[in-house]
N, C-alpha and C positions, 0 to 999 in steps of 0.2 A: 461330261466327265466335272466334278465341281471340284474348282481349282483351289489348293491352300493357299492360304495368306504367310507370308513370310513377316517375323518382325526382326528386321535390322534394328539398328542399336542410332538413335536417332542424335545428330549437331547440336540441335536443343538446347537452351540451358535451363537452371530448374529454373523453374516461373513464369515459363516463356508459354504462349499460349502452342496448343498445339491444334489438331482436324478435330478433336473431340471435344475435350478437357483440357483445363490447363492443369503444367503438373506442378503441386507445392512442394516445394524445399524439403530438404531433408529434416530439418529442425524447424518449428517454429520460432525459435527465438533470433532467426535472422528475419525472418517475418513480422515479427510484431515484437520485437525487444527485448528485452532479456525479463523474466517474470519476477518479481521483487513481491515480496509479501507485504503489505501496507505495514506501514509501525503503528506499534501497540505502546509502546511505553519508552517515555525522555531519560533516562535518569543521571544524564551529566544537567538533567537544569535542578536538581535539587542547591538547593542555599540561594537560589535568586532569587529577585522578587514577584511577585504574579504577574505585574506585567511586563515582564521580560520576558517568562514562563511562557503565558502565552504567545504573545508574537510567535515568537519560536515554535509553538503547536502549531500555528495556525500558519509558517508556513511549506508545511508537511501538508497538515491537512488543514486547507481552511475551511469548510463546512463544516465542522466539530464545534459544539457548544461547549463554554468552557464554564465548569464551576469551580466558584473558589470559598473552599469549607476555612471554617477562622480554626483556632485550635478549641481542641475539647468539644465539638460542635458533633452533635447525631447528623447520620446520613441515614436516606434508604438505601435498602440493600437487594435495590431490584438492575438490572444488567444495559447497560443503554450502549450499542453499538457506535453512536454520536455525539458521546459525551465523554467529555476529560474533565477529573477533578485536579482540583491542584489541593493538595492537603499542607495548613499553612501554619508551623513553630509562633507559639508565644510573639516571637521576635517579625512576624511576617515575613520571613521566607518560605520557602519551598521545604516542605520540613519531609516528605517522599517523593519516592519517584513517579511520575503523573502517567497513569494508563487510561488506555482505553474502558468505559465503563460506568 
């Protein structure tokens, strides 16, 4: 006769190893941390100098390339995930919210 296997509740905590495979916790947030989307725009930088704005953007995204665009200058319309453009007004301050692209 074949024996039937009974599954009994285990006293092991989530994430502990069992005989066959690790048991994952119910949510991945406890394991990997909260999922936050990367920052795409910095509206709080409007009115700052380009140097101040670049420093604050680099704190959030150290590998991003910063391009400073003077007033009344043309730029290409291509989208680049590794670029942030700082559009300046005639007085040399950031005119609009910097964003990825």
